[in-house]
C-alpha positions in Angstrom: 10.1 -21.7 15.3 12.6 -18.8 14.6 13.1 -15.5 16.3 10.6 -13.3 18.0 9.8 -10.2 16.0 9.7 -6.7 17.6 8.0 -3.9 15.7 8.4 -0.2 16.3 6.7 2.6 14.4 9.3 4.6 12.5 9.6 8.4 12.5 11.8 11.1 11.0 14.6 10.2 13.4 14.8 6.8 11.7 15.3 8.1 8.2 19.0 7.2 7.9 18.3 3.7 9.3 15.5 3.2 6.8 17.7 4.5 4.0 20.5 2.2 4.9 18.2 -0.9 5.1 16.6 -0.1 1.8 19.9 0.3 0.0 21.5 -2.8 1.6 18.5 -5.0 1.0 18.3 -4.0 -2.7 22.0 -4.6 -3.1 21.8 -8.1 -1.5 18.6 -9.1 -3.3 19.0 -7.8 -6.8 22.6 -7.3 -7.7 23.6 -9.9 -10.3 20.1 -11.0 -11.2 19.2 -10.4 -14.8 20.0 -6.8 -15.8 20.7 -5.7 -12.2 24.4 -4.9 -12.3 25.9 -3.4 -9.1 26.2 -0.1 -10.9 22.5 -0.1 -11.8 21.5 -1.0 -8.3 23.8 1.6 -6.7 22.5 4.3 -9.0 18.9 3.5 -8.4 19.1 3.1 -4.6 21.1 6.3 -4.2 18.0 8.2 -5.2 15.2 5.8 -4.3 16.4 5.4 -0.7 18.0 8.8 -0.1 17.4 10.2 3.4 15.5 13.1 1.8 13.1 10.8 -0.1 12.6 8.7 3.0 11.9 11.9 5.0 9.2 12.8 2.4 7.6 9.4 2.6 7.6 9.5 6.4 5.7 12.8 6.2 3.0 11.3 4.0 -0.1 10.9 6.1 -1.1 7.8 4.0 2.1 5.9 4.8 3.3 4.0 7.8 6.8 2.7 8.4 7.7 0.0 10.9 11.2 -1.0 12.0 11.6 -4.7 12.5 14.1 -6.4 14.8 14.6 -9.6 16.7 15.1 -7.9 20.1 13.2 -5.1 21.8 15.2 -2.0 21.0 17.6 -4.2 19.1 19.5 -3.5 15.8 16.9 -3.3 13.0 16.7 -6.4 10.8 14.4 -4.7 8.3 11.5 -2.5 7.8 7.9 -2.5 6.4 5.9 0.3 4.7 2.1 0.2 4.5 0.4 2.8 2.3 -3.1 3.9 1.2 -3.4 5.0 -2.4 -1.5 4.3 -5.6 -3.3 1.0 -6.3 -3.0 -0.7 -9.7 -6.0 -1.0 -11.9 -6.7 -4.6 -10.9 -7.6 -3.5 -7.4 -8.9 0.0 -8.0 -12.2 0.7 -6.1 -11.5 -1.9 -3.4 -11.0 -1.1 0.2 -7.4 -2.2 0.3 -4.0 -1.3 1.9 -0.7 -1.5 0.0 2.2 -3.4 1.4 4.7 -1.3 -0.4 7.9 -2.7 1.2 8.8 -5.6 3.4 12.5 -5.6 3.5 14.8 -7.8 5.6 18.6 -7.7 5.5 19.9 -11.0 4.1 21.3 -12.3 7.5 17.8 -12.1 9.0 16.0 -13.9 6.3 14.7 -17.4 6.8 14.2 -17.0 10.6 10.4 -16.5 10.6 10.5 -12.8 11.0 9.0 -12.1 7.5 6.0 -14.3 8.3 5.4 -12.4 11.6 5.8 -9.0 9.9 3.3 -10.1 7.1 0.8 -11.2 9.7 1.3 -7.8 11.5 0.5 -6.0 8.2 -2.7 -8.1 7.8 -3.7 -7.2 11.4 -3.0 -3.5 10.9 -5.1 -3.4 7.7 -7.9 -5.3 9.4 -7.8 -3.0 12.4 -8.1 0.0 10.1 -11.2 -1.6 8.5 -9.6 -2.9 5.3 -10.4 -6.4 4.2 -7.4 -6.9 1.8 -3.8 -5.9 1.3 -2.1 -5.7 -2.1 1.6 -5.8 -3.1 3.8 -5.7 -6.1 6.6 -8.2 -6.6 9.1 -8.6 -9.5 8.3 -11.5 -11.7 11.9 -12.8 -11.3 12.0 -12.5 -7.5 11.0 -16.2 -7.0 11.9 -16.3 -3.2 9.6 -13.3 -2.5 6.8 -14.6 -4.8 7.0 -18.0 -3.1 6.9 -16.4 0.3 3.8 -14.3 -0.5 2.0 -17.4 -2.0 2.7 -19.3 1.2 1.2 -16.4 3.1 -2.1 -16.8 1.1 -1.6 -14.1 -1.5 -2.9 -14.7 -5.0 -1.9 -13.0 -8.2 -4.6 -10.7 -9.5 -2.7 -8.8 -12.3 0.6 -7.2 -13.3 2.0 -3.8 -14.1 5.1 -2.3 -15.6 7.3 -1.0 -12.8 9.6 1.7 -14.3 12.6 3.4 -12.7 15.5 5.5 -13.8 19.1 4.3 -13.4 22.3 5.3 -15.2 20.4 7.8 -17.3 18.0 5.3 -18.7 14.5 4.1 -18.1 14.3 0.5 -16.9 11.0 -1.4 -17.0 10.3 -4.6 -15.1 7.2 -6.6 -14.9 5.8 -6.9 -11.4 3.0 -9.2 -10.4 0.2 -7.7 -8.3 -0.9 -10.0 -5.5 -3.7 -9.6 -2.9 -4.3 -11.2 0.4 -7.5 -11.2 2.6 -7.1 -9.9 6.1 -9.9 -11.9 7.6 -12.6 -9.2 7.7 
């Protein structure tokens, strides 16, 4: 069955924790896959998950962060970010919530926490009156793609996901997936 998931809304006092989890998860997940060298990952995450950037995201009224752990008030195992807006063309015009991040540190993966967090995201979207969620996943991240497929998500398109690292622009292909909340 796995561990019980505890979910806590994150706020500005959690910025450094969210930053740490984002950086560590990216390092554990992507370093060594394809063009993702440790230098590229370090350079990207230093900016993408800086405390200042996380602070700005936490202040966005269209974003919600949740710390995820296996114990009430326990050490965070990961975090999730839900967001309104920024949808890709394949879902434009739909009433939909974005699951922008669902990150778990490696030692917490495979224990059923991700499944519980994903179901929470569906319930949140449904509670807000949204019948679907969308997410973006790198074409080469097979574990994540497989997880989302098991959770009922279907590919509906793709987009180029671009970022800067080591002074150059990197472009990856991400698949866009949607999942119905039950509404």
